[in-house]
C-alpha positions in Angstrom: -242.9 -161.6 -115.4 -244.2 -157.9 -115.1 -247.6 -156.9 -116.5 -249.1 -153.2 -117.4 -252.3 -152.9 -115.9 -254.9 -151.0 -118.4 -257.9 -151.1 -115.9 -256.5 -150.7 -112.0 -260.0 -151.0 -110.8 -260.5 -154.5 -112.2 -257.9 -157.3 -112.5 -257.7 -158.4 -116.4 -256.2 -161.3 -118.3 -252.7 -161.2 -119.0 -251.8 -160.9 -122.4 -248.2 -161.0 -123.9 -247.9 -158.9 -127.2 -245.9 -159.4 -130.3 -246.3 -156.2 -132.7 -244.6 -154.1 -135.4 -245.7 -150.5 -135.7 -245.3 -148.4 -138.5 -245.6 -144.7 -138.8 -244.9 -141.7 -140.9 -243.7 -139.9 -137.8 -242.1 -142.7 -135.6 -240.8 -140.1 -133.1 -244.0 -138.5 -132.6 -245.2 -142.0 -131.1 -242.3 -142.9 -129.4 -243.0 -141.5 -126.0 -246.5 -142.9 -125.8 -245.4 -146.6 -126.3 -242.6 -145.9 -123.9 -245.0 -144.3 -121.5 -247.7 -147.4 -122.0 -245.0 -150.4 -122.6 -242.1 -148.9 -119.9 -240.7 -151.6 -118.3 -242.8 -154.0 -119.0 -241.6 -155.0 -122.2 -239.0 -153.9 -124.8 -239.4 -151.6 -127.7 -237.2 -152.1 -130.8 -236.4 -149.1 -133.4 -237.1 -150.2 -137.4 -236.5 -148.6 -140.3 -240.6 -147.3 -140.3 -241.1 -147.5 -136.6 -241.4 -150.0 -134.1 -241.1 -153.5 -132.8 -242.8 -154.5 -129.8 -242.7 -157.5 -126.8 -244.6 -156.7 -123.9 -246.7 -158.2 -121.2 -250.0 -156.3 -120.6 -253.2 -157.1 -118.7 -256.8 -156.0 -119.7 -260.2 -157.4 -120.3 -259.7 -158.9 -123.7 -256.9 -158.8 -126.6 -259.7 -156.5 -128.9 -259.5 -153.9 -125.8 -255.8 -153.6 -125.4 -255.4 -153.6 -129.1 -258.0 -150.4 -129.5 -256.2 -148.6 -126.6 -252.8 -149.2 -127.8 -253.6 -148.3 -131.7 -256.1 -145.2 -130.6 -253.1 -143.8 -128.4 -250.7 -143.9 -130.9 -252.8 -142.3 -133.6 -253.9 -139.4 -131.5 -250.1 -138.1 -131.9 -249.8 -139.6 -135.7 -252.7 -140.6 -137.6 -250.6 -142.5 -140.4 -249.5 -145.2 -137.9 -250.3 -148.8 -138.4 -250.3 -152.0 -136.2 -249.8 -155.5 -136.9 -250.5 -157.4 -133.3 -250.3 -160.7 -132.1 -251.7 -161.1 -128.5 -251.2 -164.2 -126.7 -253.2 -165.6 -123.8 -252.7 -169.0 -122.3 -252.8 -171.1 -125.3 -254.8 -169.0 -127.8 -253.2 -166.2 -130.2 -255.3 -163.3 -131.4 -253.9 -161.6 -134.5 -254.8 -157.6 -135.6 -254.5 -155.4 -138.5 -255.2 -152.1 -136.8 -258.3 -152.6 -135.4 -259.4 -155.4 -137.6 -259.2 -159.0 -136.2 -257.4 -161.4 -138.4 -258.0 -164.6 -136.8 -257.2 -166.7 -133.7 -255.7 -170.1 -133.2 -254.5 -172.4 -130.6 -251.3 -172.9 -129.6 -250.5 -176.6 -129.8 
């Protein structure tokens, strides 16, 4: 598995991302997603945005989620992110910047 490292100075935790991105202007956020995800995952088009599956490295799911959404919103303010970040046996869900729960995988 290959991971995108967000902070080159500090090794972080390796998270798996499963997310749905919707946007009023998907073409504006596509280059950002391609740059951030690159070969570290897959980016699939949907009717109103993208579906993302990727491996990213960072300090926390909250930090990675904030970084990803902030980058996209710089290009298009009306962008929404529904994300699940998995680290080991824990899944954290987010809607935009808001945490929506954490659960253990059995």
